C-alpha positions, -999 to +999 in steps of 0.1 A: +209+433+383+181+443+359+154+418+359+153+393+329+126+370+316+106+355+345+110+319+353+086+293+367+085+295+405+100+265+422+094+263+461+080+287+485+075+321+472+097+348+489+080+376+509+096+408+493+132+407+487+142+388+519+144+350+515+156+325+542+162+287+542+176+263+567+189+229+553+208+202+572+240+189+560+222+155+554+214+167+520+249+171+505+267+168+474+290+188+454+286+217+431+303+224+399+291+250+378+280+287+329+259+296+315+264+310+281+287+336+292+312+314+307+349+316+297+368+285+302+401+272+290+385+241+276+365+257+252+390+282+240+402+261+212+372+268+189+346+292+201+333+303+168+313+284+144+341+272+118+332+253+086+355+225+079+368+209+046+342+188+030+366+161+022+367+136+050+401+135+069+423+105+065+419+095+103+381+094+109+383+070+142+371+099+163+347+115+140+315+097+131+301+104+098+278+132+094+241+119+094+223+128+061+187+124+073+163+134+098+181+167+105+205+150+128+242+161+135+272+139+142+289+143+173+326+150+168+338+154+204+324+160+240+341+189+253+328+187+289+293+179+305+274+205+287+294+212+255+299+192+222+312+196+187+290+185+160+294+183+123+268+181+093+273+185+056+310+194+061+303+220+086+314+217+124+299+238+151+304+239+189+271+235+209+265+248+244+237+229+258+211+252+273+191+247+304+217+229+324+252+236+339+278+210+343+310+211+366+338+228+350+373+213+345+388+225+378+356+215+399+344+184+417+325+159+392+338+174+360+351+140+348+320+122+359+298+147+340+319+146+309+320+108+309+283+107+315+276+129+285+299+111+262+282+079+273+248+093+264+256+105+229+242+079+202+261+068+175+237+080+148+240+115+159+217+141+177+191+167+169+196+201+180+165+221+193+165+258+195+147+278+224+151+316+219+188+325+214+208+313+185+245+319+195+262+330+226+290+357+225+315+330+219+298+320+187+286+287+202+251+272+192+228+274+221+206+244+219+187+215+236+203+184+225+180+152+219+184+117+203+166+109+171+138+096+193+133+127+211+151+119+243+165+151+260+201+145+270+202+175+292+174+162+313+190+129+315+221+145+328+202+166+355+181+135+364+213+115+371+229+143+392+256+150+366+245+186+358+223+211+375+193+231+362+205+265+352+181+293+344+195+317+317+168+337+304+154+340+278+162+302+272+143+288+299+114+268+283+124+235+298+137+247+332+104+238+350+109+202+341+147+203+348+140+219+383+118+190+391+144+164+379+169+181+398+149+180+430+145+143+426+182+139+422+186+158+454+161+137+472+178+106+461+213+121+465+224+111+429+256+122+415+270+154+427+242+155+452+254+126+472+268+131+507+307+134+504+305+132+467+335+153+463+356+134+490+374+152+520+356+156+551+319+160+544+300+181+573+290+160+599+263+165+627+239+191+629+251+218+606+224+244+601+230+273+580+203+298+573+204+318+543+188+353+535+195+374+507+186+406+490+190+399+453+173+431+438+193+461+452+176+496+449+180+512+415+203+494+388+219+464+406+250+468+387+253+505+400+245+493+438+267+464+445+268+472+480+230+466+485+231+433+469+240+408+497+235+372+513+235+367+550+247+332+564+235+324+599+246+294+620+213+281+634+228+249+648+239+241+682+277+239+675+305+262+661+311+259+623+345+266+607+337+281+573+373+286+564+379+274+529+342+271+521+327+285+489+297+306+480+284+302+442+256+309+420+242+289+392+268+303+368+301+289+360+321+323+369+306+335+404+327+320+433+336+334+465+360+316+489+354+322+527+387+326+546+393+325+583+359+325+597+343+304+624+305+310+629+295+304+666+259+292+674+236+320+666+264+343+648+260+355+612+279+371+584+268+391+556+286+387+519+282+419+501+286+418+462+306+452+463+340+461+479+348+469+513+368+459+544+363+425+555+355+418+592+340+387+612+305+398+604+310+414+570+328+399+538+330+416+504+330+397+473+343+430+452+329+415+421+332+449+402+319+435+366+284+432+376+260+422+401+259+383+412+224+373+419+199+374+391+166+390+396+148+365+375+160+337+396+192+319+408+206+295+433+227+303+464+252+272+470+272+269+501+301+243+494+325+229+520+364+230+513+363+198+493+333+210+472+304+191+488+273+209+489+263+218+525+231+237+519+216+257+489+186+280+482+169+284+451+145+314+442+127+324+410+118+360+405+082+368+400 
């Protein structure tokens, strides 16, 4: 896809377009995942900014009074781990927190992320901080969300392992910090990064999967999906059954399920973004809407059947 605004580099810099990493199953967890282009059922009820009657409703038990000082907004409802409804001066708005991505409703750790954000929301309201973009295509405000004292709720979610750092240009001013918090959460196996966090049988033994990718296909990525690809290589000593495992990016929408595939030691398969005929060595995402891997930076997640993270690789465009 066409390059977007550049993001701070985190980790080793790639040589050209070929990136590789090998991670052990010991650093495991679960992956949720959008960005501001997500389309999820829990947000369908009210995706556009909608003014409300200035007269307070009869039942206000779930709606705190709108703060009238310091530019704070009252939080009406926590929709999920990165989306809230807020009210001020009789106007209700939906806010998509930027720089982070929490698990969606049908993904592991959705409940924990949603409850975690609900617990962080202060009773006296929140402050909304703009980065670059005002609204997404669903009419939601794109904002950092802070307490009256300037505590960044998105950063707390990432630090606790309840959300991931998500680079979605041009709103990336805090992602360098979020990347640091995420790496600390991974190192501490906090929240969704904990081994077996999603239940089921987390991979055991020396599972070593190498990842290589070409994220910037020649020409316009969206017109050349067959040359955008990821290669997964079994670099461990034993065969690995990948059936039911999932490949994902940082967004909420790009998910690929691996069917009926066992990788012998030294064997590999390539996952192409475009369409084609599957074989033991080649699989096709057939994502015809657009390229998957952002030129400006993204993360390849490989999750087991339960949703536990087996390995991942993050790159940041130059």
